C-alpha positions, 0 to 999 in steps of 0.5 A, a space after each residue: 500500500 505504500 506505493 499508493 500513498 497508504 500503509 497498513 497499521 502494525 504492532 509498532 504503528 497501530 490504528 489511531 482510532 481503535 488501537 488495534 494492529 491489524 485490518 485498518 490503514 492510514 495514509 503514509 503522511 498520517 493525515 487520514 485514518 481508515 478504521 475497519 472497526 469504528 465509525 464513531 465520530 468519523 468524518 466519512 464512512 466509506 462504501 465498505 463501511 470503514 470509518 474515515 477520520 481526518 487528522 485536524 492537526 496535520 495542516 492538511 486541506 480537509 475541504 478537498 472533495 473526498 466524495 469522488 474517492 469514497 462515495 458513488 456519484 449522486 446519480 448512483 446514490 439515488 438508485 441505491 436501496 435504503 439501508 434503514 435498520 429494522 426495529 429492535 423487536 424484529 432484529 431480536 426475533 430473527 437473531 434469537 431464532 437463528 441462534 436457536 436453529 444453530 446453537 453454539 452447543 452443536 459445535 465442539 470448537 465453540 464450546 471446548 476449543 481454545 478460547 471457547 465458552 467453557 474455557 472462559 467459564 461460560 456454561 450457559 451456551 444457549 445465548 450463543 450461536 454457531 454460524 455455518 462455515 460454508 455458504 451452502 450450509 448457511 443457505 440451508 439455515 436461512 431456508 429453515 429460518 424462513 420456514 420456522 418464522 413463517 409458521 410462527 407468524 401464521 404463514 406471514 412471511 418476514 421481509 428481513 429488510 433492515 436486519 444486519 447480516 441478511 441480504 437478497 441476491 439478484 434473484 431476490 434469494 435471501 442470503 446470510 453474511 458472506 457467499 464465501 466459505 470459511 476455514 474457521 468455526 464461527 461463534 455467533 455472539 449477540 449484543 443485547 440492548 438495555 431492554 433485553 433485545 438483541 441489537 446485532 451479532 458479532 462473529 468470532 473466528 475460533 482458529 487460534 493465531 498467535 499474537 493476532 487480534 481482530 478475530 471478531 467481525 460484525 454479522 453485517 451485510 453492509 457491502 451488499 446492495 440490499 443489506 445493512 450493518 448494525 453500527 456499534 451497539 453497546 452490549 448489556 450483560 444483565 439488562 433489567 438489573 438494579 439501576 443503582 449499581 456502579 456501571 463497569 465497561 469492558 471490551 466485548 460481549 464475552 468479557 462482559 459476560 465473564 465480568 458480570 458473573 464475577 462482579 455481581 455488584 456491578 452493572 456490566 456493559 461491553 463495547 466493540 472497541 475502545 473507541 466505540 459506543 461512548 455516548 451509550 456508555 455515558 448515558 447508561 452510567 449517568 448519575 452512577 459511578 463509572 468504572 472503565 476496565 479496558 485492556 491493560 494496554 491503556 497504560 502503554 498504547 497511546 491510541 488506547 489511552 487516547 480513546 479512554 481519555 475521550 470517554 472520560 472527557 465525554 463523561 465530564 461533559 455529561 456530569 456538567 450537563 446533568 449536575 452529578 459528580 459520581 466517581 470515574 475509576 480506571 480498573 487495572 490488574 497484574 500488568 502481565 495479564 491483558 484482559 479483565 476476563 483473564 484477570 478474573 478467571 485467574 483470581 488476579 486482584 483488581 485495583 481501582 485508580 482515579 483518573 489522576 492516578 491513571 494519568 501518572 501511570 502512563 508512558 510519556 507517549 500515552 500521557 501526551 495523547 490522554 492529556 490532549 483529549 482531557 484538555 478539552 474537558 
């Protein structure tokens, strides 16, 4: 990509938006970032559903017309099918039936493989699904899904319009996710809203690849003409529980499930990346203590530190707007352990830092990024 003015992110130079070392890219001059995981506060969204972020401090002329690069002509856009998302009740009905017809318990790797549900201490497999590897198997599953939903609806056919992951081909045949086969076993992970309804699902690739992240993608059909994506919804691990509990946010629905199991005195939510769902997190934690339990690299990765500080800044603004002063705490543990889930599963003690204490613990590069965000608070 270097020859074309773009380069992939890497461990040494991770994505400035999500903090991850793969999938995403940037221009060689770092004036524009292309994030494959987050569109939160993006300046643009590409046709592929990537967030496009312009670096305002680079001196680059952002009045340049990027429509010709990332968007189709206005004439083409008028002919595109609307990608309005279906109501939560409809999405929930479809996803629950999809998981029921293809449960996680039917796949050994998802339950017992490396990083599987049982190894994570999750024994209620009924909440999770198994997405078939091959396109043909997924087509069979879709046909069965249509049949069952029609039977439950007294013969009334569901259109599936606006349900992320589903789309219709040129013959109007309903399809699920990709037309390509996968070499991996695929876990289906629901993201549940505060009302208990499933907003969207993530796919976890079960094959273990050392020192690699980015094994999660959304169940999305945003690249298809008649499909759509789920956005980046916030997962509520135990919706409907007591509203006076402190709110703890961690990365991902699986980590949130484990955290909720161990930390029953918390209301646990999980976002899909450190830079996503900030407004939903702040709204959920309004007038309650907020505990941020992102991976331990928030102390050493400048981009993760920047995202965490951006969340703190938004929380400060919300405190000012709604007149409350409950604490913000940064949760940490043994630095040799990356995630909250592994810390809890190995009984590592948790430590709760104030924002000031967290800032004092950062590397110089992280402190620079975090301070830059908090200077606007």
